[in-house]
C-alpha positions in Angstrom: 92.2 -158.9 62.0 94.2 -159.6 65.3 93.1 -156.9 68.2 95.5 -155.9 70.6 92.9 -155.4 73.7 95.6 -153.6 75.6 95.0 -150.6 73.3 92.5 -148.0 72.7 90.0 -149.1 69.7 91.9 -147.0 67.8 94.8 -148.7 67.8 94.3 -152.1 68.2 95.2 -153.5 65.2 98.9 -153.1 62.9 96.9 -151.4 60.1 95.1 -149.1 62.6 98.9 -148.3 64.3 100.0 -147.8 60.5 97.4 -145.6 59.3 98.0 -143.0 62.6 101.4 -143.0 62.0 100.9 -142.1 58.2 98.7 -139.6 58.9 101.3 -137.9 61.4 103.8 -138.0 58.3 100.8 -136.3 56.4 100.7 -133.3 59.1 104.1 -133.2 59.0 103.7 -132.4 55.6 100.8 -129.9 56.5 102.8 -128.0 58.7 105.6 -127.3 56.0 102.7 -125.6 54.2 101.3 -123.5 56.6 105.3 -122.4 57.1 105.9 -121.6 53.9 102.5 -118.9 54.2 103.6 -117.6 57.0 107.3 -117.1 56.1 105.6 -115.4 52.4 103.6 -113.0 55.3 105.9 -112.3 57.5 108.4 -111.1 54.6 105.0 -109.4 52.9 103.8 -107.9 56.1 105.2 -104.8 55.8 104.6 -104.3 52.1 101.0 -102.5 52.1 101.6 -100.0 49.3 98.6 -97.6 49.1 96.7 -100.0 50.6 95.9 -100.3 54.3 98.3 -101.7 57.3 97.0 -104.4 59.7 96.2 -102.2 62.2 93.7 -100.6 59.9 91.6 -103.6 58.9 91.9 -106.0 61.7 88.6 -106.3 64.2 89.5 -107.5 67.5 85.6 -108.6 68.2 85.6 -111.2 65.1 89.2 -112.6 65.9 88.3 -113.7 69.5 84.9 -115.0 68.4 86.7 -117.3 66.3 89.3 -118.2 68.5 87.3 -118.7 71.6 84.7 -121.1 68.7 87.4 -123.0 68.0 89.5 -123.9 71.5 86.0 -124.5 72.2 85.7 -127.4 69.2 89.3 -128.7 70.2 87.6 -129.1 73.8 84.3 -131.0 72.3 86.9 -133.2 70.0 89.2 -134.6 72.5 85.4 -135.3 74.5 84.0 -136.8 71.8 87.6 -139.3 71.5 87.5 -139.6 75.3 83.7 -141.0 74.8 84.5 -143.2 71.7 87.0 -144.7 73.8 85.0 -145.9 76.9 82.3 -147.1 73.9 79.7 -144.5 74.6 78.7 -143.9 70.8 76.0 -141.6 71.6 78.1 -139.3 73.7 80.7 -139.2 70.8 78.5 -138.5 68.4 76.7 -135.6 70.2 80.4 -133.9 70.9 81.3 -134.7 67.2 78.5 -132.9 66.1 78.7 -130.2 68.5 82.6 -129.8 67.3 81.1 -129.8 62.9 78.7 -126.8 64.8 81.4 -124.7 66.0 83.7 -125.2 63.2 80.4 -123.8 61.3 80.7 -120.7 63.3 84.1 -120.3 63.1 83.7 -120.3 59.4 80.7 -118.0 59.5 82.8 -114.8 61.4 85.6 -115.7 58.4 83.2 -115.4 55.7 82.3 -112.1 57.4 85.6 -110.9 57.8 86.6 -111.8 54.0 83.6 -109.5 53.5 84.4 -106.8 55.9 88.2 -106.7 54.3 86.6 -106.5 50.6 84.6 -103.6 52.0 87.8 -101.7 53.2 89.3 -102.3 50.0 92.1 -105.2 51.1 91.8 -107.9 48.3 94.5 -110.0 46.9 95.2 -107.3 44.1 95.4 -104.2 47.1 98.8 -105.0 48.1 101.5 -107.8 48.7 100.3 -107.6 52.5 96.7 -108.2 52.2 97.7 -111.2 48.8 99.5 -113.0 51.8 97.0 -112.4 54.7 94.3 -113.4 52.3 96.1 -116.5 51.1 97.0 -117.7 54.5 93.6 -117.2 56.0 92.0 -118.6 53.2 93.7 -122.2 53.3 93.1 -122.4 56.9 89.5 -121.8 56.1 89.8 -124.3 53.0 90.9 -126.8 55.8 88.4 -125.9 58.2 85.6 -126.5 55.3 87.5 -129.7 54.6 87.0 -130.9 58.2 83.5 -129.9 58.3 83.0 -132.5 55.1 85.1 -135.1 56.5 84.1 -134.7 60.0 80.0 -135.5 58.7 81.2 -138.6 57.0 82.4 -139.9 59.9 79.2 -139.6 62.4 77.6 -140.8 59.5 79.9 -144.2 59.2 79.6 -144.5 63.1 75.8 -144.3 63.1 75.6 -146.8 60.4 78.2 -149.4 61.6 78.9 -148.7 65.4 82.1 -148.2 67.4 84.6 -150.5 65.4 88.3 -150.4 65.1 87.8 -149.2 61.2 85.8 -146.3 62.9 87.3 -145.6 65.9 90.4 -145.0 64.0 88.8 -142.8 61.5 87.8 -140.8 64.4 90.7 -140.5 66.0 92.9 -139.3 62.9 90.0 -137.2 62.2 90.6 -135.6 65.6 94.3 -135.0 64.7 93.1 -133.2 61.8 91.0 -130.9 63.8 93.6 -130.5 66.7 96.3 -129.5 63.7 94.0 -126.4 62.8 93.6 -125.3 66.1 97.2 -125.3 66.3 97.7 -123.6 63.1 94.9 -120.7 64.4 96.8 -119.8 67.5 99.6 -119.0 65.3 97.5 -117.4 62.8 95.8 -115.3 66.1 99.0 -114.8 68.0 101.7 -113.3 64.9 99.1 -112.2 62.5 96.2 -110.6 64.5 97.7 -109.6 67.9 100.8 -108.6 66.3 99.2 -106.5 63.4 97.4 -104.9 65.8 100.3 -103.3 67.9 
């Protein structure tokens, strides 16, 4: 395996560069998935039937907590990648750990939110709007859950094997995934919640 020392560790081999390119292509497919969910949501948003409207069920406080926590986690994963590039394994693991803890807080608030929707009778069966809303939020939440397990495995691998071209590549690809989830959340925050509360 020939290392290119002019590149950061995660890009240092031809295979690593191909892995990153492949992951960008995968993210393109994920963008299409969320674009489809958003399209369905915007089409069905006004179809509340006898159920509640967005303004009646959305609460600003949990949404602000979720947004703050997820955006902060984007910052900490960036610090983790920066530490990785400096070869500071412990700092990298700390920042990755903080990122996962923030992700866990996000999920906890989202679960609270789903319980709130259930109590105000905004379920999958209530209306086209609630079905589209819960599907969109649930899909993003499932991606965050997957990210938590993935990030945990990354941390365990780096702890065991240290910073190698392979572990750095996996860690960087995970950071791309995490940033992607944050970007999707910004769209959810802006076009689902804020728009719905107006």
